[in-house]
C-alpha positions as CSV (number, residue, x, y, z in Angstrom):
1,M,101.0,142.8,94.2
2,P,98.8,139.7,94.9
3,V,100.1,138.1,91.7
4,S,103.7,138.5,92.6
5,T,103.1,137.3,96.2
6,T,101.4,134.2,94.9
7,A,104.3,133.6,92.5
8,L,106.8,134.0,95.3
9,T,104.9,131.6,97.5
10,K,105.0,129.0,94.8
11,K,108.7,129.5,94.4
12,E,109.2,129.1,98.1
13,K,107.2,125.9,98.1
14,V,109.2,124.5,95.2
15,A,112.5,125.4,97.0
16,L,111.3,123.8,100.2
17,E,110.3,120.6,98.5
18,A,113.7,120.5,96.7
19,R,115.5,120.9,100.0
20,K,113.4,118.2,101.6
21,F,114.1,115.8,98.7
22,I,117.9,116.4,98.9
23,A,117.9,116.1,102.7
24,R,116.1,112.7,102.4
25,V,118.7,111.5,99.9
26,Y,121.6,112.3,102.0
27,G,119.8,111.3,105.2
28,W,119.2,107.8,103.8
29,M,122.8,107.6,102.5
30,A,124.2,108.6,106.0
31,V,122.1,105.9,107.7
32,A,123.3,103.3,105.2
33,L,127.0,104.2,105.7
34,V,126.6,104.1,109.5
35,L,124.9,100.7,109.4
36,S,127.5,99.3,106.9
37,A,130.3,100.4,109.1
38,A,128.7,99.0,112.2
39,S,127.8,95.6,110.6
40,A,131.3,95.4,109.1
41,F,133.0,95.9,112.5
42,F,130.5,93.5,114.2
43,A,131.2,90.8,111.6
44,A,135.0,91.3,112.0
45,I,135.0,90.9,115.8
46,T,132.3,88.2,116.2
47,P,133.8,84.7,115.8
48,A,130.6,83.1,114.7
49,V,129.9,85.6,111.9
50,Y,133.6,85.6,110.9
51,N,133.7,81.9,110.5
52,F,130.4,81.9,108.5
53,L,131.9,84.4,106.1
54,W,135.5,83.5,105.7
55,R,136.2,79.9,106.8
56,G,136.6,77.1,104.3
57,R,135.5,78.0,100.8
58,H,133.9,81.4,101.9
59,I,130.4,80.0,101.2
60,G,128.8,82.5,103.6
61,F,130.5,85.4,101.8
62,Y,129.2,84.3,98.4
63,V,125.7,83.8,99.8
64,L,125.7,87.3,101.1
65,V,127.0,88.7,97.8
66,A,124.1,86.9,96.0
67,V,121.7,88.4,98.5
68,E,123.2,91.9,97.8
69,I,122.7,91.5,94.0
70,L,119.2,90.3,94.5
71,L,118.3,93.3,96.7
72,V,119.7,95.8,94.2
73,V,117.8,94.1,91.4
74,I,114.6,94.2,93.4
75,L,115.0,97.8,94.3
76,S,115.9,98.8,90.8
77,A,113.2,96.8,89.0
78,T,110.2,97.2,91.4
79,L,110.9,100.3,93.4
80,Q,107.9,102.2,91.9
81,K,105.5,99.3,92.8
82,M,106.4,98.9,96.5
83,P,105.5,101.1,99.5
84,V,108.0,103.6,100.7
85,G,108.5,101.8,104.0
86,F,109.3,98.5,102.3
87,A,111.8,100.2,99.9
88,G,113.5,101.8,102.9
89,F,113.6,98.4,104.7
90,L,115.3,96.8,101.7
91,F,117.8,99.6,101.4
92,V,118.6,99.3,105.1
93,L,118.9,95.5,104.8
94,Y,121.2,95.9,101.8
95,S,123.5,98.3,103.7
96,V,123.8,95.8,106.6
97,V,124.5,92.9,104.3
98,N,127.0,94.9,102.3
99,G,128.7,95.9,105.5
100,M,129.2,92.3,106.5
101,T,130.8,91.5,103.1
102,L,133.1,94.4,103.6
103,S,134.2,93.2,107.1
104,A,137.4,91.8,105.5
105,I,138.9,95.2,105.4
106,F,139.3,95.2,109.2
107,L,141.3,91.9,108.9
108,V,143.5,93.0,106.0
109,F,144.2,96.7,106.7
110,E,145.4,98.6,109.8
111,I,142.5,100.3,111.6
112,T,144.3,103.7,111.5
113,S,144.8,103.4,107.7
114,I,141.1,102.6,107.3
115,Y,140.1,105.8,109.2
116,I,142.5,108.0,107.2
117,V,141.3,106.6,103.9
118,F,137.7,107.0,105.0
119,L,138.3,110.7,105.7
120,I,140.1,111.3,102.4
121,S,137.2,109.5,100.6
122,A,134.7,111.7,102.4
123,G,136.6,114.8,101.3
124,M,136.7,113.7,97.7
125,F,133.1,112.7,97.7
126,F,132.1,116.1,99.3
127,A,134.1,118.0,96.7
128,M,132.6,116.2,93.7
129,S,129.1,116.5,95.2
130,L,129.6,120.2,95.4
131,Y,130.7,120.3,91.8
132,G,127.7,118.2,90.7
133,R,125.4,120.5,92.7
134,Y,126.6,123.8,91.3
135,T,128.0,123.1,87.8
136,K,126.2,124.6,84.9
137,Q,127.6,121.9,82.5
138,D,125.4,119.1,81.2
139,L,126.8,115.9,82.7
140,N,124.4,113.5,80.9
141,S,126.8,112.5,78.1
142,A,129.6,112.0,80.7
143,G,127.2,109.8,82.7
144,R,126.6,107.5,79.8
145,Y,130.4,107.0,79.2
146,L,131.0,106.5,82.9
147,M,128.3,103.7,83.1
148,M,129.9,102.0,80.1
149,A,133.2,102.1,82.0
150,V,131.6,100.5,85.0
151,F,130.5,97.5,82.9
152,G,134.0,97.3,81.5
153,L,135.4,97.3,85.1
154,V,133.1,94.5,86.1
155,I,134.4,92.4,83.2
156,L,138.0,93.1,84.1
157,A,137.3,92.2,87.7
158,V,135.9,88.9,86.7
159,V,138.9,88.2,84.4
160,N,141.3,89.0,87.3
161,L,139.6,86.5,89.5
162,L,141.2,83.9,87.2
163,L,144.4,85.8,86.5
164,K,145.0,87.0,90.1
165,S,147.3,89.7,88.7
166,N,148.4,92.4,91.2
167,I,149.2,94.8,88.4
168,L,145.8,94.4,86.8
169,Q,144.2,94.8,90.3
170,W,146.1,98.1,90.8
171,I,144.9,99.3,87.4
172,I,141.3,98.3,88.1
173,S,141.4,100.2,91.5
174,L,142.8,103.3,89.8
175,V,140.3,103.3,87.0
176,T,137.5,102.6,89.5
177,L,138.5,105.6,91.6
178,V,138.4,107.9,88.6
179,V,135.1,106.5,87.3
180,F,133.3,106.8,90.6
181,I,134.6,110.3,91.3
182,G,133.0,111.2,88.0
183,L,129.8,109.3,88.9
184,T,129.5,111.2,92.2
185,A,129.3,114.5,90.3
186,Y,126.9,113.0,87.7
187,D,124.6,111.4,90.3
188,T,124.5,114.5,92.4
189,N,123.7,116.6,89.4
190,K,120.9,114.2,88.5
191,I,119.5,114.3,92.1
192,V,119.5,118.1,92.1
193,R,117.6,118.2,88.8
194,A,115.1,115.7,90.2
195,S,114.7,117.9,93.3
196,E,113.4,120.7,91.1
197,L,110.3,118.6,90.3
198,A,109.9,117.1,93.8
199,D,106.4,117.5,95.3
200,G,106.6,115.5,98.5
201,S,104.7,112.6,97.0
202,E,105.4,108.9,97.6
203,V,107.0,108.7,94.2
204,F,109.7,111.2,95.1
205,K,110.2,109.7,98.6
206,K,111.1,106.4,96.8
207,A,113.2,108.3,94.3
208,A,115.2,109.7,97.3
209,I,115.9,106.2,98.5
210,Y,117.2,105.2,95.0
211,G,119.3,108.4,94.8
212,A,120.8,107.5,98.2
213,L,121.6,104.0,96.9
214,E,123.5,105.5,94.0
215,L,125.5,107.9,96.1
216,Y,126.1,105.2,98.7
217,L,127.7,103.0,96.0
218,D,129.7,105.9,94.6
219,F,131.2,106.6,98.0
220,L,132.0,103.0,98.8
221,N,133.7,102.5,95.5
222,I,135.8,105.6,96.1
223,F,136.7,104.4,99.6
224,L,137.6,100.8,98.6
225,S,139.6,102.0,95.6
226,L,141.7,104.3,97.7
227,L,142.1,101.6,100.4
228,N,143.4,99.1,97.8
229,L,145.7,101.7,96.3
230,F,147.1,103.4,99.5
231,G,145.8,101.4,102.5
232,K,148.5,100.0,104.8
233,K,148.1,96.3,105.3
234,R,148.6,94.4,108.6
């Protein structure tokens, strides 16, 4: 009996740490989404910020995009070397900056349309997260192909900056939607597998932040793709 009790206690500890890890991931993601929504709305209704971002040659917008890229690179490349608090600060800062760059959606699309698309995006994200959480299939090979598709989409988006083709933009939005729906399942599955090894250490606390960043980007790409495809413009 003592042996089985000890084994059960270990299992319970493992399960508890796994739940804590997953809770941290989705907690960080939720905070980032709330901050992004708030900063986007603030930028859209504040004349000084709006002028900084969108007047003239949109220099302010491009500066913030450069800051976003820099923050993601820093988080990706040096996450394991920085304290948890600083990693969390950078993630929060990224979500605020990203929200400001997304403020244009309030100027282009009707507010009701934004809310509806957001709810649809949340439903799709939740469904694919559940699939990634409970599927018994190995999603590693699918993840590799999906990441290749992301690089292809980036190239197409850059090309379309020159072509300014509405048809190509529609295709990019549709493919982006499909790719990030798949990535939601893949990233969730990866986070669940990581949670099985979680021990509450600083390493896993930082891993939770990185997992939140991945899911945050998955959700935003689903939302923006649906908005571009079905959103009602002003």
